[in-house]
MARZASE-211355 format. One record per residue: residue number from 1; residue in three letters; x, y, z of N, C-alpha, C in turn. Coordinates in nm, 3 decimals. Example, Ala and Ser with C-alpha at 12.3 -4.5 7.8 and 13.67 -1.06 7.14 Angstrom:
R | nr | rest | n_x | n_y | n_z | ca_x | ca_y | ca_z | c_x | c_y | c_z
R | 1 | ALA | 1.319 | -0.569 | 0.780 | 1.230 | -0.450 | 0.780 | 1.320 | -0.330 | 0.780
R | 2 | SER | 1.285 | -0.225 | 0.708 | 1.367 | -0.106 | 0.714 | 1.290 | 0.003 | 0.787
***
This chain:
R | nr | rest | n_x | n_y | n_z | ca_x | ca_y | ca_z | c_x | c_y | c_z
R | 1 | MET | 0.091 | -0.089 | -0.005 | 0.032 | -0.010 | -0.023 | 0.079 | 0.142 | 0.004
R | 2 | GLU | 0.042 | 0.258 | -0.035 | 0.105 | 0.357 | -0.045 | 0.035 | 0.444 | 0.059
R | 3 | PHE | 0.184 | 0.540 | 0.105 | 0.156 | 0.609 | 0.244 | 0.222 | 0.703 | 0.176
R | 4 | CYS | 0.146 | 0.862 | 0.229 | 0.213 | 0.962 | 0.179 | 0.209 | 1.078 | 0.257
R | 5 | ILE | 0.346 | 1.138 | 0.264 | 0.336 | 1.218 | 0.386 | 0.374 | 1.388 | 0.342
R | 6 | GLU | 0.271 | 1.465 | 0.355 | 0.308 | 1.607 | 0.320 | 0.370 | 1.701 | 0.450
R | 7 | LEU | 0.503 | 1.723 | 0.428 | 0.570 | 1.809 | 0.511 | 0.514 | 1.948 | 0.462
R | 8 | SER | 0.494 | 2.022 | 0.574 | 0.467 | 2.182 | 0.558 | 0.640 | 2.262 | 0.538
R | 9 | SER | 0.593 | 2.362 | 0.489 | 0.674 | 2.439 | 0.411 | 0.790 | 2.466 | 0.546
R | 10 | SER | 0.706 | 2.480 | 0.677 | 0.824 | 2.530 | 0.786 | 0.894 | 2.424 | 0.830
R | 11 | LEU | 0.887 | 2.240 | 0.803 | 0.995 | 2.160 | 0.794 | 1.116 | 2.172 | 0.687
R | 12 | THR | 1.075 | 2.217 | 0.573 | 1.125 | 2.169 | 0.447 | 1.216 | 2.307 | 0.405
R | 13 | ARG | 1.240 | 2.392 | 0.521 | 1.258 | 2.517 | 0.472 | 1.233 | 2.596 | 0.343
R | 14 | GLY | 1.138 | 2.565 | 0.278 | 1.033 | 2.640 | 0.203 | 0.931 | 2.578 | 0.123
R | 15 | ASP | 0.938 | 2.468 | 0.025 | 0.822 | 2.469 | -0.037 | 0.821 | 2.307 | 0.048
R | 16 | LYS | 0.657 | 2.299 | 0.014 | 0.598 | 2.193 | 0.086 | 0.691 | 2.041 | 0.002
R | 17 | LYS | 0.677 | 1.960 | 0.098 | 0.769 | 1.850 | 0.047 | 0.673 | 1.747 | 0.030
R | 18 | ARG | 0.617 | 1.637 | -0.047 | 0.535 | 1.514 | -0.062 | 0.630 | 1.407 | -0.050
R | 19 | GLN | 0.599 | 1.334 | 0.044 | 0.696 | 1.211 | 0.015 | 0.591 | 1.098 | 0.038
R | 20 | CYS | 0.591 | 0.989 | -0.071 | 0.541 | 0.848 | -0.056 | 0.619 | 0.763 | -0.066
R | 21 | ILE | 0.547 | 0.668 | -0.012 | 0.659 | 0.518 | 0.027 | 0.549 | 0.404 | 0.051
R | 22 | GLU | 0.581 | 0.298 | -0.020 | 0.515 | 0.135 | -0.018 | 0.516 | 0.060 | 0.102
R | 23 | LEU | 0.439 | 0.020 | 0.132 | 0.462 | -0.042 | 0.291 | 0.416 | -0.193 | 0.283
R | 24 | GLU | 0.434 | -0.294 | 0.351 | 0.328 | -0.445 | 0.270 | 0.279 | -0.486 | 0.407
R | 25 | GLU | 0.305 | -0.372 | 0.539 | 0.205 | -0.391 | 0.634 | 0.144 | -0.283 | 0.714
R | 26 | CYS | 0.076 | -0.283 | 0.778 | 0.029 | -0.184 | 0.866 | 0.126 | -0.139 | 0.948
R | 27 | ARG | 0.115 | -0.030 | 0.984 | 0.247 | 0.046 | 1.089 | 0.186 | 0.107 | 1.118
R | 28 | PRO | 0.218 | 0.222 | 1.247 | 0.206 | 0.262 | 1.347 | 0.220 | 0.429 | 1.234
R | 29 | ILE | 0.123 | 0.552 | 1.253 | 0.124 | 0.592 | 1.163 | 0.264 | 0.692 | 1.211
R | 30 | TYR | 0.281 | 0.716 | 1.336 | 0.364 | 0.812 | 1.413 | 0.530 | 0.734 | 1.386
R | 31 | ALA | 0.530 | 0.574 | 1.373 | 0.665 | 0.529 | 1.386 | 0.696 | 0.553 | 1.219
R | 32 | VAL | 0.634 | 0.556 | 1.115 | 0.612 | 0.609 | 1.012 | 0.668 | 0.706 | 1.003
R | 33 | VAL | 0.583 | 0.811 | 1.034 | 0.680 | 0.971 | 0.985 | 0.791 | 0.966 | 1.080
R | 34 | ASP | 0.806 | 0.939 | 1.235 | 0.965 | 0.921 | 1.264 | 1.035 | 0.861 | 1.195
R | 35 | LYS | 1.035 | 0.756 | 1.071 | 1.141 | 0.724 | 1.049 | 1.142 | 0.789 | 0.881
R | 36 | VAL | 1.037 | 0.872 | 0.856 | 1.074 | 0.944 | 0.714 | 1.154 | 1.109 | 0.787
R | 37 | ILE | 1.143 | 1.120 | 0.885 | 1.203 | 1.283 | 0.955 | 1.364 | 1.217 | 0.961
R | 38 | ARG | 1.369 | 1.095 | 0.971 | 1.480 | 1.081 | 1.054 | 1.574 | 1.055 | 0.874
R | 39 | GLU | 1.508 | 0.991 | 0.802 | 1.611 | 0.980 | 0.685 | 1.613 | 1.098 | 0.642
R | 40 | LEU | 1.545 | 1.189 | 0.602 | 1.513 | 1.338 | 0.526 | 1.608 | 1.411 | 0.608
R | 41 | LYS | 1.703 | 1.340 | 0.723 | 1.750 | 1.445 | 0.840 | 1.712 | 1.561 | 0.863
R | 42 | LEU | 1.586 | 1.551 | 0.911 | 1.500 | 1.730 | 0.939 | 1.540 | 1.738 | 1.070
R | 43 | PRO | 1.589 | 1.861 | 1.128 | 1.662 | 1.889 | 1.251 | 1.464 | 1.909 | 1.366
R | 44 | VAL | 1.438 | 1.840 | 1.349 | 1.305 | 1.774 | 1.486 | 1.242 | 1.692 | 1.531
R | 45 | ASN | 1.212 | 1.702 | 1.620 | 1.164 | 1.583 | 1.718 | 1.029 | 1.531 | 1.700
R | 46 | LEU | 0.992 | 1.415 | 1.700 | 0.812 | 1.399 | 1.689 | 0.732 | 1.466 | 1.778
R | 47 | GLU | 0.779 | 1.493 | 1.896 | 0.695 | 1.546 | 1.960 | 0.667 | 1.694 | 1.954
R | 48 | ASN | 0.720 | 1.772 | 1.853 | 0.714 | 1.871 | 1.821 | 0.662 | 1.927 | 1.707
R | 49 | LEU | 0.606 | 1.837 | 1.630 | 0.524 | 1.792 | 1.507 | 0.384 | 1.786 | 1.540
R | 50 | VAL | 0.248 | 1.793 | 1.482 | 0.150 | 1.789 | 1.457 | 0.099 | 1.684 | 1.323
R | 51 | ILE | 0.063 | 1.578 | 1.344 | 0.024 | 1.500 | 1.233 | -0.152 | 1.514 | 1.185
R | 52 | LEU | -0.203 | 1.560 | 1.076 | -0.328 | 1.533 | 1.049 | -0.342 | 1.476 | 0.940
R | 53 | THR | -0.472 | 1.417 | 0.898 | -0.506 | 1.365 | 0.775 | -0.564 | 1.482 | 0.694
R | 54 | ASP | -0.530 | 1.440 | 0.578 | -0.538 | 1.499 | 0.448 | -0.667 | 1.594 | 0.458
R | 55 | ILE | -0.782 | 1.591 | 0.546 | -0.878 | 1.669 | 0.565 | -0.860 | 1.745 | 0.680
R | 56 | GLY | -0.733 | 1.796 | 0.731 | -0.720 | 1.835 | 0.892 | -0.736 | 1.775 | 0.997
R | 57 | ASN | -0.800 | 1.701 | 1.043 | -0.823 | 1.577 | 1.149 | -0.707 | 1.560 | 1.205
R | 58 | PRO | -0.661 | 1.575 | 1.347 | -0.553 | 1.501 | 1.436 | -0.567 | 1.345 | 1.365
R | 59 | VAL | -0.432 | 1.305 | 1.386 | -0.392 | 1.185 | 1.422 | -0.403 | 1.133 | 1.517
R | 60 | LYS | -0.456 | 1.013 | 1.585 | -0.410 | 0.982 | 1.691 | -0.323 | 0.848 | 1.678
R | 61 | PRO | -0.228 | 0.875 | 1.768 | -0.084 | 0.733 | 1.777 | -0.130 | 0.599 | 1.809
R | 62 | GLU | -0.267 | 0.566 | 1.798 | -0.293 | 0.450 | 1.750 | -0.319 | 0.415 | 1.623
R | 63 | GLU | -0.341 | 0.494 | 1.540 | -0.348 | 0.512 | 1.376 | -0.253 | 0.439 | 1.329
R | 64 | ASP | -0.303 | 0.346 | 1.245 | -0.203 | 0.327 | 1.153 | -0.208 | 0.315 | 1.001
R | 65 | VAL | -0.118 | 0.300 | 0.919 | -0.127 | 0.337 | 0.755 | -0.205 | 0.247 | 0.721
R | 66 | CYS | -0.294 | 0.139 | 0.726 | -0.408 | 0.090 | 0.701 | -0.526 | 0.162 | 0.693
R | 67 | ARG | -0.564 | 0.219 | 0.767 | -0.649 | 0.315 | 0.772 | -0.659 | 0.475 | 0.754
R | 68 | ILE | -0.549 | 0.491 | 0.757 | -0.534 | 0.651 | 0.694 | -0.370 | 0.653 | 0.602
R | 69 | HIS | -0.403 | 0.670 | 0.516 | -0.298 | 0.659 | 0.364 | -0.253 | 0.778 | 0.338
R | 70 | GLU | -0.287 | 0.895 | 0.408 | -0.218 | 1.034 | 0.388 | -0.194 | 1.125 | 0.497
R | 71 | VAL | -0.119 | 1.208 | 0.523 | -0.079 | 1.251 | 0.644 | -0.039 | 1.370 | 0.580
R | 72 | VAL | -0.073 | 1.543 | 0.669 | -0.013 | 1.676 | 0.644 | 0.079 | 1.662 | 0.808
R | 73 | VAL | 0.193 | 1.700 | 0.763 | 0.283 | 1.707 | 0.896 | 0.365 | 1.847 | 0.894
R | 74 | ILE | 0.311 | 1.934 | 1.033 | 0.360 | 2.041 | 1.053 | 0.417 | 2.094 | 1.187
R | 75 | LYS | 0.527 | 2.180 | 1.187 | 0.542 | 2.196 | 1.307 | 0.488 | 2.239 | 1.421
R | 76 | ALA | 0.439 | 2.239 | 1.560 | 0.440 | 2.281 | 1.675 | 0.485 | 2.386 | 1.725
R | 77 | PHE | 0.417 | 2.555 | 1.715 | 0.516 | 2.631 | 1.810 | 0.416 | 2.657 | 1.921
R | 78 | SER | 0.534 | 2.671 | 2.017 | 0.477 | 2.681 | 2.121 | 0.500 | 2.844 | 2.173
R | 79 | GLY | 0.469 | 2.849 | 2.292 | 0.519 | 3.000 | 2.309 | 0.402 | 3.086 | 2.348
R | 80 | GLY | 0.404 | 3.217 | 2.367 | 0.300 | 3.251 | 2.424 | 0.296 | 3.417 | 2.409
***
């Protein structure tokens, strides 16, 4: 199955970047996103990111790639 991650421009220092990968088994979305971020050597931690479905709903940690096939990843900003 194909699973796609759209990385926001705040993560890629410019344009949005779409990364699609082929997976042979159901895996947790958070684990797949973490692996892609590490492979791309992006200077962020998973806990500093917000993962949304392609229609903007938050992805729960227990969700897997068999149920959701595309996500958008944005950097969470904190402060006040």
